C-alpha positions in Angstrom: 20.4 3.4 -24.9 21.1 -0.2 -23.9 18.9 -2.1 -21.4 21.7 -1.9 -18.8 21.9 1.9 -19.2 18.1 2.1 -18.9 18.1 0.1 -15.7 20.9 2.2 -14.2 19.1 5.4 -15.2 15.8 4.3 -13.8 16.6 2.3 -10.7 20.3 2.8 -9.7 21.1 6.5 -10.1 17.9 7.8 -8.3 18.8 5.8 -5.1 21.4 8.4 -3.9 19.6 10.8 -1.7 21.5 13.7 0.0 18.6 14.2 2.3 16.8 11.0 3.2 13.1 11.1 4.1 9.9 9.1 4.4 6.9 9.2 2.1 3.5 7.6 2.3 0.5 6.7 0.1 -2.8 6.2 1.9 -5.7 4.5 0.0 -9.1 4.7 1.7 -12.5 3.3 0.6 -15.0 6.0 -0.3 -18.4 4.8 0.8 -22.0 6.2 0.6 -23.4 6.1 4.1 -26.5 4.3 2.8 -24.5 2.0 0.5 -24.8 1.8 -3.3 -22.9 3.4 -6.1 -20.6 6.4 -5.7 -22.3 9.1 -7.8 -20.3 11.1 -10.3 -22.1 14.2 -9.2 -20.6 13.8 -5.8 -17.1 13.1 -7.3 -17.3 16.5 -9.1 -18.4 18.2 -5.8 -15.5 16.5 -3.9 -12.9 17.5 -6.5 -14.1 21.1 -6.5 -13.8 21.1 -2.7 -10.2 19.8 -2.8 -9.3 22.3 -5.6 -10.5 24.9 -3.2 -8.0 23.7 -0.6 -5.2 24.9 -2.8 -4.8 21.9 -5.1 -4.6 22.1 -8.9 -5.8 19.6 -11.4 -3.1 17.2 -12.6 -5.1 14.7 -14.5 -8.6 14.3 -15.8 -10.6 11.4 -17.3 -11.6 11.4 -21.0 -15.0 12.9 -20.0 -13.4 15.8 -18.1 -13.7 14.7 -14.5 -10.6 15.6 -12.4 -9.1 12.4 -11.1 -5.8 13.6 -9.7 -4.7 16.9 -8.0 -1.6 18.1 -6.4 -0.7 21.0 -4.1 2.3 23.4 -4.0 4.4 20.7 -2.2 3.5 18.0 -4.7 1.2 16.2 -2.2 -1.4 14.4 -4.3 -5.1 13.7 -3.9 -6.4 11.2 -6.4 -8.8 8.3 -7.1 -7.2 4.9 -7.3 -8.4 2.5 -10.0 -12.1 3.3 -9.5 -14.2 6.1 -7.9 -14.5 3.8 -4.8 -11.0 4.6 -3.4 -9.4 7.9 -2.5 -5.6 8.2 -2.2 -3.4 10.7 -0.4 0.2 10.6 -1.6 2.4 12.6 0.7 5.8 13.7 -0.4 8.9 12.7 1.5 9.5 14.4 4.9 12.3 14.3 7.3 10.2 12.8 10.0 6.9 11.1 10.6 5.5 14.1 12.6 5.5 16.2 9.4 3.8 13.4 7.5 1.1 13.1 10.1 0.4 16.8 10.0 0.0 16.6 6.2 -2.3 13.6 6.6 -4.5 15.2 9.2 -4.7 18.5 7.4 -6.2 16.7 4.4 -8.3 14.0 6.3 -10.3 16.3 8.6 -11.7 18.8 6.1 -12.2 16.2 3.4 -13.9 13.7 5.8 -16.2 16.5 7.1 -17.1 17.4 3.5 -17.8 13.7 2.6 -20.0 13.2 5.7 -22.0 16.4 5.1 -22.8 14.9 1.7 -23.7 11.3 2.8 -20.3 9.7 2.3 -17.3 8.8 4.4 -13.6 7.7 4.1 -13.0 4.4 5.8 -9.8 2.8 7.3 -10.4 -0.8 6.2 -8.4 -2.9 3.8 -11.5 -4.3 2.1 -14.3 -1.9 1.0 -17.3 -2.7 3.2 -19.5 -1.6 0.3 -18.2 -4.3 -2.1 -21.6 -5.8 -2.7 -23.2 -2.6 -3.9 -20.5 -0.5 -5.5 -19.7 0.0 -9.2 -16.2 -1.5 -9.8 -15.8 0.0 -13.3 -12.3 1.5 -13.6 -11.7 5.2 -14.0 -11.7 6.3 -17.6 -8.0 7.1 -18.0 -5.4 5.7 -20.5 -3.3 3.9 -17.8 -6.3 2.3 -16.1 -7.8 1.3 -19.4 -4.6 -0.4 -20.4 -4.4 -2.2 -17.1 -8.0 -3.4 -17.4 -7.3 -4.5 -21.0 -4.4 -6.6 -19.7 -6.5 -8.3 -17.0 -9.2 -9.1 -19.6 -6.8 -10.5 -22.2 -4.0 -12.2 -20.4 -5.3 -13.6 -17.1 -7.1 -16.8 -16.1 -10.2 -14.9 -15.0 -10.6 -12.2 -17.7 -12.1 -9.8 -15.2 -10.6 -6.3 -15.6 -12.4 -4.6 -12.7 -13.1 -6.3 -9.4 -9.7 -7.2 -7.9 -8.2 -3.7 -7.2 -11.3 -1.7 -6.7 -12.2 -3.7 -3.6 -9.0 -3.3 -1.5 -6.9 -0.5 0.0 -3.4 -0.2 1.5 -1.1 2.2 3.2 2.2 2.2 1.5 5.4 3.4 3.1 8.3 4.8 1.0 11.8 4.7 2.5 15.1 5.8 0.8 18.8 5.7 1.5 21.9 7.8 0.9 23.7 5.2 -1.3 23.2 1.9 -3.0 24.8 -0.4 -0.3 22.6 1.0 2.5 19.6 0.9 0.1 20.2 -2.8 -0.5 20.7 -3.5 3.2 17.3 -2.0 4.0 15.7 -3.7 1.0 16.9 -7.1 2.1 15.6 -6.5 5.7 12.2 -5.3 4.6 11.6 -8.1 2.1 11.8 -10.5 5.1 10.3 -8.3 7.8 7.1 -7.3 5.9 5.5 -10.7 6.8 5.0 -9.4 10.4 2.2 -7.2 9.2 0.2 -10.3 10.2 0.9 -9.7 13.8 0.3 -5.9 13.9 -1.6 -4.5 10.9 -3.7 -7.2 9.1 -7.0 -5.4 8.4 -8.8 -6.9 5.4 -11.4 -9.6 6.1 -12.7 -11.4 3.0 -16.1 -10.6 1.5 -18.9 -12.8 2.6 -19.3 -16.2 1.1 -22.4 -15.3 -1.0 -20.5 -12.5 -2.7 -17.4 -14.7 -3.4 -19.6 -17.4 -4.8 -21.3 -14.9 -7.1 -18.1 -14.2 -8.9 -16.1 -17.1 -10.4 -12.9 -15.1 -10.4 -13.1 -14.8 -6.6 -13.6 -18.5 -5.9 -9.9 -19.0 -5.0 -10.1 -16.4 -2.3 -9.3 -17.9 1.2 -12.1 -17.4 3.7 -9.7 -18.2 6.6 -7.6 -15.0 6.3 -7.0 -11.7 8.1 -5.5 -10.2 4.9 -7.7 -10.8 1.9 -5.7 -8.1 0.1 -2.9 -10.7 -0.3 -5.3 -13.0 -2.1 -6.7 -10.3 -4.2 -3.3 -9.5 -5.6 -2.2 -13.1 -5.9 -5.3 -14.3 -7.8 -5.5 -11.2 -9.9 -2.9 -12.9 -12.0 -1.0 -9.7 -12.7 2.8 -9.9 -12.9 5.3 -8.7 -10.3 2.9 -9.1 -7.4 4.5 -12.0 -5.6 7.8 -11.6 -3.8 10.6 -13.0 -6.0 13.2 -15.3 -4.2 16.3 -13.5 -5.5 19.8 -12.8 -4.2 20.3 -9.1 -3.5 23.8 -8.9 -2.1 25.2 -6.3 -4.4 24.3 -3.9 -7.2 24.8 -6.5 -9.9 22.3 -8.8 -8.1 19.9 -5.8 -8.0 20.3 -5.2 -11.7 19.6 -8.9 -12.5 16.5 -8.7 -10.3 15.2 -5.7 -12.2 15.8 -7.5 -15.5 13.7 -10.5 -14.3 10.6 -8.4 -13.6 7.8 -8.6 -16.1 6.7 -5.9 -18.5 3.0 -6.1 -19.3 1.9 -2.5 -20.2 4.1 -0.5 -22.5 4.1 3.2 -23.5 3.5 3.6 -27.2 2.8 6.7 -29.4 1.9 8.8 -26.3 -0.6 6.1 -25.1 -0.4 2.7 -23.4 -0.8 -0.8 -24.6 -1.3 -4.1 -22.8 1.0 -7.0 -23.9 1.5 -10.6 -22.9 3.9 -10.5 -19.9 7.6 -10.9 -20.6 10.8 -10.0 -18.8 12.8 -6.9 -19.7 15.5 -9.2 -21.1 13.0 -10.9 -23.4 11.4 -7.7 -24.5 14.6 -6.0 -25.5 15.6 -8.7 -27.9 13.4 -6.6 -30.3 15.8 -4.0 -31.7 12.9 -1.4 -32.0 12.3 -1.0 -28.3 12.4 2.6 -27.0 12.6 4.2 -23.5 9.0 5.3 -23.9 7.9 1.7 -23.7 9.0 1.5 -20.0 7.1 4.6 -18.9 4.8 2.7 -16.6 7.1 -0.3 -15.8 7.0 -1.1 -12.1 6.9 -3.9 -9.5 3.9 -4.6 -7.3 5.7 -6.9 -4.9 5.0 -6.6 -1.2 8.2 -4.7 -0.9 9.1 -3.1 -4.3 11.7 -0.8 -5.8 10.5 2.4 -7.4 11.9 4.6 -10.1 12.3 7.4 -7.5 15.1 5.4 -5.8 12.9 4.4 -2.9 11.7 1.1 -1.6 7.9 0.8 -1.2 6.3 -1.4 1.4 3.1 -2.3 -0.4 1.8 -5.1 1.8 0.2 -3.2 4.6 -3.6 -3.0 4.7 -4.9 0.5 5.1 -5.1 1.1 8.9 -7.9 2.5 11.1 -7.9 6.3 10.5 -6.5 7.1 13.9 -3.7 4.5 13.5 -2.7 5.3 9.9 1.0 6.0 10.5 1.8 3.1 12.8 3.2 0.9 10.0 5.4 3.7 8.8 6.8 4.2 12.3 7.4 0.5 12.7 9.4 0.2 9.5 11.3 3.5 10.0 12.3 2.4 13.5 13.5 -1.0 12.4 15.6 0.5 9.6 17.3 2.8 12.1 18.6 -0.3 13.9 19.3 -2.1 10.7 21.9 -4.6 11.8 20.2 -5.6 15.0 16.8 -5.8 13.2 18.3 -8.1 10.4 19.7 -10.4 13.1 16.4 -10.5 15.0 14.3 -11.2 11.9 16.7 -14.0 10.9 16.5 -15.4 14.4 12.7 -15.4 14.3 12.7 -17.2 10.9 15.2 -19.8 12.2 13.1 -20.4 15.4 9.6 -20.6 13.9 9.9 -20.9 10.1 13.1 -22.7 9.3 13.6 -23.3 5.6 10.5 -21.3 4.6 10.4 -18.3 2.2 8.7 -15.0 3.2 5.6 -15.6 1.1 5.1 -18.9 2.9 5.6 -17.3 6.3 3.2 -14.6 5.4 0.5 -17.0 4.3 0.8 -18.9 7.6 0.6 -15.8 9.8 -2.5 -14.5 7.9 -4.6 -17.6 8.7 -7.4 -16.3 10.9 -7.8 -19.7 12.5 -4.1 -20.1 13.5 -4.3 -18.0 16.7 -1.8 -20.5 18.3 0.9 -19.6 15.8 0.4 -15.8 16.4 0.4 -16.5 20.2 3.7 -18.3 19.9 5.2 -15.2 18.3 4.1 -12.7 20.9 7.4 -12.5 22.7 9.3 -12.1 19.5 6.7 -9.6 18.3 7.3 -7.6 21.4 11.0 -7.7 20.7 10.5 -6.4 17.2 8.3 -3.5 18.5 10.8 -2.7 21.2 13.6 -2.6 18.7 11.6 -0.3 16.5 10.9 2.0 19.4 14.6 2.1 20.1 15.2 3.1 16.5 12.6 5.8 16.6 14.1 7.2 19.8 17.5 7.2 18.2 16.1 9.3 15.3 15.4 12.0 17.9 12.2 13.3 16.4 9.7 12.1 19.0 8.3 9.6 16.5 8.0 6.8 19.1 4.6 8.3 20.1 3.2 6.8 16.9 4.2 3.3 17.9 3.3 3.3 21.6 -0.5 3.2 21.0 0.0 0.1 18.9 1.9 -1.6 21.6 -0.7 -0.7 24.3 -3.6 -1.7 22.0 -2.1 -5.1 21.3 -1.6 -5.9 24.9 -5.1 -4.6 25.8 -6.7 -6.6 23.0 -4.9 -9.9 23.7 -2.8 -9.4 20.6 -5.8 -9.4 18.2 -5.0 -7.6 15.0 -7.2 -4.8 13.6 -9.2 -7.2 11.3 -10.3 -9.0 14.5 -11.4 -5.8 16.2 -13.7 -4.3 13.5 -17.1 -3.0 14.5 -20.1 -4.3 12.6 -20.9 -0.8 11.6 -18.1 0.8 9.6 -19.6 4.2 9.6 -20.0 4.3 13.4 -16.5 3.1 13.9 -15.2 5.8 11.5 -17.1 8.5 13.4 -15.4 7.3 16.6 -12.0 7.3 15.0 -12.5 10.9 13.7 -13.6 12.0 17.2 -10.4 10.5 18.6 -8.3 12.2 16.0 -9.9 15.6 16.5 -9.7 15.3 20.3 -6.0 14.6 20.0 -5.7 17.7 18.0 -7.5 19.8 20.6 -10.7 20.2 18.6 -14.2 20.5 20.0 -15.6 17.1 19.1 -19.0 17.8 20.7 -20.0 20.4 18.0 
């Protein structure tokens, strides 16, 4: 197989979806109520509980702890990077209502189980327990290779801290054909920067903690989205948005070729290598398809080998607002031409000549309230357009966006990071009460 054939097989052919849908991955910090390390004894109890919900083991660590499970519909419960983060991966559904039902059906019983055992799942982009947790990666071949890469080929040589500390909610969108896929992909690679106005939810660790770890010294204190810095300064490849032309399928192929390979599949395992592009790697005549088994992009908006585009930039949201980003992006994509024109207009008015990464950085500065204030009217236009798109979809999904619009107005357009309570556990309990009340459950029990 040639490299061109491999790219087409992995990234072009899977794009064509007869039945389009929406998927979501939700990472949530797992926190002991009293702080400290997540105990493996509890992990074993939690996995047994989830298995009892109809899941089956899909992957285990080398010491036999179940680390990933899936149900009959291929929804997945797993631990992400370390035992400090739980992830729900929900398979594509026709509409957001179905995704929400899946999310709630997992969150409520699992959260109750965690709380009964002195733990809780939290909707914050930076784990509040960062100063006390154990950041050691899960003992699995893929995570071991990734840790090995960070230790060997980065400026900081720390294979643990960067990704164990932060969490995201990642929306997956697809398309019926390549031209419509690229149209959405181009829009979202510019529109993701507006997370800063609506969804930024990861305040940086305190100064003492940052100063205690040399590898965290570059982290900006003046930010509402420390997740961005964590990815940038981790020094891993394919994390920053590439400035590339994506007008047609040949442009898309060239873009995939330019991404870096840094972990390769080899003899049934995985090996960290010094980063190089696919083009460079395939000058070796001995390359095989196995070597690309874990090849992927970690950009804020990235292509996947399932033929979807993954919006990776969004901080995990408060538990009762988890699907608001998904609704926002789905609505924009329904009004694709008007949305692209509006996004271009906003760039031209406020950020002329700047790239998305530069815009994102400006919007994320906590101190620059005047910039965010100057964008309120345009932010309202974006949200109104998304609402229009959701109404056009005809599934009643606009109900997921209306609370965001109301909350922004009530809070003076402060984003979630600026509205966090001091006590993460108390705020989580309130969010769960709101969720259960909305579901008609007796919250006073």
